[in-house]
C-alpha positions in Angstrom: 106.1 107.9 123.5 104.6 105.8 120.8 101.3 106.5 119.0 98.1 104.7 119.8 95.0 104.1 117.6 91.8 105.3 119.3 88.2 105.3 118.4 86.4 108.3 119.9 82.6 108.5 119.9 80.9 111.8 120.8 77.8 113.9 120.2 76.1 117.2 121.0 74.6 117.5 124.4 70.9 116.5 124.4 68.4 119.4 124.6 64.6 119.6 124.8 64.5 120.4 121.1 66.9 117.7 120.1 66.7 114.9 122.7 68.7 112.3 120.5 71.5 114.2 118.7 73.6 112.6 115.9 76.5 110.5 117.1 79.9 111.0 115.5 82.7 108.3 115.5 86.2 109.1 114.6 89.5 107.1 114.5 92.4 109.2 115.9 96.1 108.5 116.2 97.4 110.1 119.4 99.9 109.6 122.3 97.2 109.1 124.9 93.4 109.4 125.5 93.6 113.1 126.5 95.3 114.1 123.2 92.8 111.8 121.3 89.9 113.7 122.8 91.5 117.0 121.9 92.0 115.9 118.3 88.4 114.7 118.1 87.0 118.0 119.2 89.4 119.9 116.8 88.4 117.9 113.8 84.7 117.8 114.7 84.6 121.6 115.1 85.8 121.8 111.5 83.0 119.6 110.1 80.1 120.7 112.3 79.4 123.6 114.6 80.2 121.7 117.8 82.8 122.0 120.4 83.7 120.5 123.8 81.5 122.8 125.8 78.4 122.0 123.7 79.1 118.2 123.3 80.0 115.1 125.2 82.3 112.1 124.8 80.4 108.8 124.8 83.3 106.4 124.6 87.1 106.1 123.9 88.4 102.7 122.9 91.9 101.8 121.9 92.1 99.8 118.7 94.8 97.1 118.7 96.3 95.0 115.9 95.4 91.3 116.0 98.7 90.1 114.7 101.8 92.3 114.8 104.1 89.6 113.4 103.2 89.9 109.7 104.6 92.7 107.6 102.0 94.6 105.6 101.9 97.5 103.1 99.8 100.4 104.4 98.4 103.2 102.2 97.7 106.5 104.0 95.8 109.4 102.6 96.5 112.7 104.4 96.1 116.4 104.3 98.6 118.8 105.7 99.1 122.5 106.0 102.4 123.9 104.8 103.8 127.4 104.7 102.3 127.9 101.3 98.9 126.2 101.6 97.0 123.0 102.2 98.0 119.9 100.3 96.5 116.4 99.8 98.9 113.4 99.7 99.0 109.6 99.5 101.9 107.7 100.9 102.7 104.0 101.3 104.7 102.4 104.1 105.7 98.9 104.9 105.4 97.9 108.6 104.1 95.4 111.1 101.3 97.5 112.4 99.2 100.5 111.4 100.3 102.6 114.4 104.0 102.0 113.5 103.3 103.0 109.8 101.5 106.2 111.0 104.5 106.9 113.3 106.8 106.5 110.3 104.5 108.8 108.3 104.8 111.6 110.9 108.6 111.2 110.9 108.7 111.2 107.1 106.5 114.3 106.8 108.6 116.1 109.4 111.8 115.3 107.5 110.7 115.8 103.9 108.1 118.6 104.2 108.7 120.2 107.7 105.1 119.3 108.6 104.4 119.2 112.3 102.1 116.7 114.1 99.3 119.3 114.6 99.2 120.3 110.9 98.7 116.7 109.6 95.2 115.2 109.2 95.1 111.5 108.3 92.0 111.1 106.1 92.1 107.3 105.3 94.3 104.3 106.0 94.2 100.9 104.2 96.1 97.8 103.7 97.6 97.5 100.2 97.7 93.9 99.2 101.1 92.4 98.2 102.0 89.4 96.1 99.7 87.7 93.6 96.6 89.5 95.1 98.3 92.9 94.4 98.3 92.6 90.7 95.6 94.5 88.9 94.8 93.9 85.2 94.7 97.2 83.4 94.1 96.4 79.7 97.0 94.4 78.3 99.5 95.0 81.1 99.5 93.9 84.8 100.1 96.7 87.3 101.0 96.2 91.0 98.6 97.7 93.5 101.5 99.2 95.4 102.3 102.5 93.8 105.4 103.9 95.6 108.9 102.6 94.9 110.2 101.8 98.4 107.5 99.2 99.4 107.4 97.9 95.8 111.0 96.6 95.9 109.9 94.1 98.7 107.1 92.5 96.7 109.3 90.0 95.0 108.8 86.6 96.6 112.4 85.5 95.7 114.1 88.5 97.4 117.4 87.7 99.2 119.3 89.6 101.8 123.0 89.1 101.9 124.7 88.3 105.2 127.8 90.4 104.6 129.6 90.5 108.0 129.0 87.3 110.0 130.9 86.9 113.3 131.2 83.3 114.4 130.0 82.7 117.9 131.1 79.9 120.2 128.8 76.9 120.2 128.5 77.0 124.0 129.7 79.1 126.9 132.5 76.7 127.7 134.3 77.5 124.4 134.0 81.2 124.8 137.3 83.1 125.3 138.2 86.7 125.4 141.3 86.4 123.3 141.9 84.2 120.3 145.0 83.0 118.6 143.9 84.1 115.2 141.5 86.6 113.8 138.0 85.5 112.9 137.0 85.1 109.2 133.9 87.3 108.8 133.5 87.2 105.0 132.1 84.0 103.5 131.7 83.8 99.7 
């Protein structure tokens, strides 16, 4: 089941001493709304002394991408608990949407660091610019905004992908046959 991006808004229950309590808003990545609420209360309990029995959820909204057809570079700041302690980390991914990049992050953290979903806290997400906008001027040299090597190799505007194994297809269904008299040529130089 893919991840969804939720905005959860909640607060402490109003009392006579505090009729208008402070409202908290959090962006959470979860599989469904129930898990998003659970993550909201888990993180909010760490930051302030509030839990589900003493608070209420005001709204849950799913945040959707406007355009999922353009590939972007995403920078994600996270904190995770390992067997030896708590670590902060910054990772970059190249994907068509933020939820897909976060899903890739969870898979990457599970593979490289054995970090489970429950032990990862996403602190911040941002779009890292690519191309001409990505270049920062640091003194005499120009440095790319993308830091990590894997997304950096795709920043070149003249990048080419070879078509190594091309199988010719019939131009229409009339010319399609199961058996041919000669083998197809799949390598073109």
